[in-house]
Each structure stands twice: as structure tokens, then as C-alpha cells.
C-alpha atoms as one frame of an Amber mdcrd trajectory, in Angstrom:
protein
 -44.053 -36.702 -53.386 -40.862 -34.999 -54.861 -41.725 -32.728 -57.912 -37.768
 -32.879 -59.105 -35.269 -34.903 -57.271 -31.532 -34.792 -57.697 -28.848 -37.033
 -56.319 -25.524 -36.476 -56.227 -23.004 -38.617 -54.086 -19.366 -35.928 -52.521
 -16.538 -37.657 -51.559 -14.477 -34.805 -50.825 -10.621 -34.828 -49.575 -10.535
 -34.568 -45.784  -8.213 -31.509 -45.654  -4.439 -32.079 -43.104  -5.317 -35.821
 -43.525  -2.237 -38.137 -43.900  -3.254 -40.050 -46.104  -4.921 -38.852 -49.255
  -6.584 -42.067 -49.349  -9.031 -41.068 -46.274 -12.235 -39.423 -47.898 -15.501
 -38.350 -46.728 -18.819 -38.934 -49.024 -21.947 -38.048 -48.719 -25.570 -38.810
 -50.992 -27.382 -35.337 -51.122 -31.180 -35.621 -52.548 -32.620 -32.130 -53.128
 -35.971 -31.999 -53.935 -35.343 -29.313 -56.743 -32.825 -30.240 -59.661 -31.193
 -26.689 -59.666 -30.688 -26.538 -55.286 -26.620 -26.750 -54.739 -25.475 -28.510
 -52.148 -21.835 -28.495 -51.694 -19.272 -30.344 -48.749 -15.891 -29.207 -47.852
 -15.030 -31.905 -45.129 -11.694 -31.211 -42.505 -10.035 -33.160 -39.752 -12.740
 -32.478 -37.668 -15.500 -30.391 -39.282 -18.239 -30.641 -42.241 -19.517 -28.098
 -43.906 -22.624 -28.022 -45.764 -22.914 -25.058 -48.097 -26.979 -24.539 -49.574
 -27.988 -22.438 -52.828 -31.809 -22.370 -53.795 -32.526 -20.577 -56.250 -36.377
 -20.683 -55.567 -36.346 -20.046 -51.707 -38.204 -22.831 -50.666 -36.730 -26.593
 -50.955 -35.490 -29.507 -49.106 -31.886 -31.384 -49.508 -31.181 -34.708 -47.532
 -27.997 -35.069 -46.706 -26.702 -39.250 -46.371 -23.645 -40.144 -44.454 -21.601
 -42.676 -46.657 -18.716 -43.217 -43.940 -19.083 -44.587 -40.484 -19.764 -41.114
 -38.661 -20.539 -37.389 -38.740 -18.118 -34.562 -37.917 -17.943 -33.201 -34.562
 -19.182 -29.957 -35.923 -21.724 -29.544 -38.896 -21.698 -26.213 -39.847 -24.760
 -25.376 -42.546 -24.153 -21.850 -44.514 -27.773 -20.859 -46.001 -27.205 -18.695
 -48.931 -31.161 -17.512 -48.876 -31.804 -13.336 -48.132 -34.334 -13.854 -45.351
 -35.083 -17.256 -43.476 -39.445 -17.693 -42.570 -38.592 -21.361 -41.638 -36.121
 -23.639 -41.384 -36.243 -27.662 -40.369 -33.174 -29.711 -39.461 -34.381 -33.744
 -38.336 -32.457 -36.497 -37.921 -35.552 -38.839 -37.804 -36.174 -38.393 -34.333
 -35.587 -34.784 -33.534 -36.704 -31.857 -35.550 -35.699 -28.882 -34.724 -36.909
 -25.385 -36.018 -35.787 -21.747 -36.307 -36.983 -18.686 -37.995 -35.488 -15.170
 -38.082 -37.430 -12.404 -37.773 -37.164  -9.930 -41.181 -37.737  -6.783 -39.041
 -35.194  -7.547 -36.574 -32.812 -10.289 -37.165 -34.209 -11.927 -33.579 -34.021
 -15.371 -33.931 -36.579 -18.226 -32.680 -35.619 -21.599 -31.726 -37.943 -25.002
 -30.879 -37.671 -29.062 -30.967 -40.712 -30.202 -32.880 -43.913 -29.437 -32.225
 -43.199 -27.162 -28.801 -43.094 -23.498 -30.659 -44.523 -22.407 -27.712 -41.518
 -23.211 -25.329 -38.740 -22.020 -27.311 -35.155 -23.490 -26.582 -32.174 -21.246
 -25.018 -28.582 -21.521 -25.496 -28.431 -23.959 -22.452 -30.449 -26.534 -24.635
 -28.084 -29.449 -25.888 -30.707 -28.695 -28.912 -29.430 -24.950 -29.188 -28.583
 -23.701 -32.809 -26.680 -20.833 -32.875 -27.656 -18.554 -35.862 -25.417 -16.063
 -37.704 -26.623 -13.419 -39.860 -23.282 -13.394 -42.569 -22.776 -10.885 -45.258
 -20.597 -11.722 -48.557 -17.597 -10.200 -46.840 -17.817 -13.287 -44.312 -18.682
 -10.112 -41.493 -21.765 -10.226 -38.784 -24.402  -8.033 -40.307 -28.022  -7.302
 -38.868 -29.690  -6.104 -41.815 -32.430  -8.754 -43.795 -32.478  -9.191 -46.811
 -28.907 -10.927 -46.961 -27.296  -9.880 -50.223 -24.850 -12.092 -50.764 -24.846
 -13.017 -47.742 -25.804 -16.613 -45.736 -27.455 -17.869 -42.998 -24.601 -19.870
 -40.359 -26.090 -22.815 -38.697 -24.106 -24.857 -36.386 -26.085 -27.939 -35.944
 -25.965 -28.846 -32.289 -23.720 -32.293 -31.364 -26.793 -33.872 -29.664 -28.629
 -34.080 -33.107 -25.602 -36.382 -34.370 -25.684 -38.286 -31.032 -27.378 -41.398
 -32.101 -25.197 -41.079 -34.983 -27.909 -40.812 -38.094 -27.859 -42.627 -40.989
 -29.084 -38.370 -42.733 -30.563 -35.655 -41.678 -33.167 -33.583 -43.781 -32.749
 -29.514 -43.968 -36.175 -27.377 -45.042 -35.581 -24.110 -45.996 -38.382 -20.765
 -46.658 -37.078 -17.689 -47.615 -39.736 -15.381 -46.782 -38.119 -13.121 -49.801
 -38.735 -15.794 -52.571
């Protein structure tokens, strides 16, 4: 199983709520104890920010609330993205971003020879973002991140958790 296990329960106040008692909570389990996962929740959007010094790891994000936000955005603070997987227990989506030209390839589960396109309900928009928050095209990223809009279809059955796996080819 995991060599190091860090379990953190994160509770974030929702931004823009009329009631200060409205909270969204998550249980986060990381593969390595030095991985950092921060979650920010707004009214209808969740931002998951991941920092991984080793560049290879996994995080399980479990919801403690009744349902997921309408929008879930992931920021992987890595230099490159050799491999990315997200799973809800039924569906696994995978992606890579070319270190040579920033080209993104996405596929569903083991169908690497059948890439997803923007018409698929499982399409993930992946952007390369610099430290100033503006789009960049150069890899390795310098203090930037890979911004991944997770597809709504991934959350249709309201899974209790999602599992994120990543490999940075500049580790």
C-alpha cells in the first residue's frame, strides 16, 4: 500500500454564503506526507490545489458533504505532466502533456488508442498557467501549474471520493 500516509480533514467556509455555519468538508488522504492539498470552496465551485515535492504521488479527496460543487477545478503545481489520472471508482480518465510542445492527450480508462475530444462528456480542459496566472506554452513550468477543469460527468453519480494520480517528468 502506501509508504507514507497523511490524512487531513479540511473544512472551508463557503464564500458568499448567507449563513456562516454553511461549510463544505473534505477528507484528504495523500500518498506522501509532504504532499500538500488545499481546497477552497465558493458557492458553486471547488478549487483543489496540489503541491507535490516528489513529483509522483496520489491524493484521495473524499467529500463529507452531501454532494460535490457544480464545478471542480484542479491545480497541479508541477513542472511537467508525464501522466495524470483521475478516477471516481467507476470511470478513470487519463492525460499527458507533451514536454516538447505542450500538446495534451486525453483518454478514458485503458483506451489510450481512442483519445477523447472536446465533444466527450469526459473532456478535461487542461491549461498551462505561469506564476502570474497567465497562460504559458513553455515546459518545464516555472512556479506555474496545470489547471484542469474536471468534467461534470465525473461527478454525475455523486461519488464519495475521487482519486488523483500524477507524475511530473521533471522530478
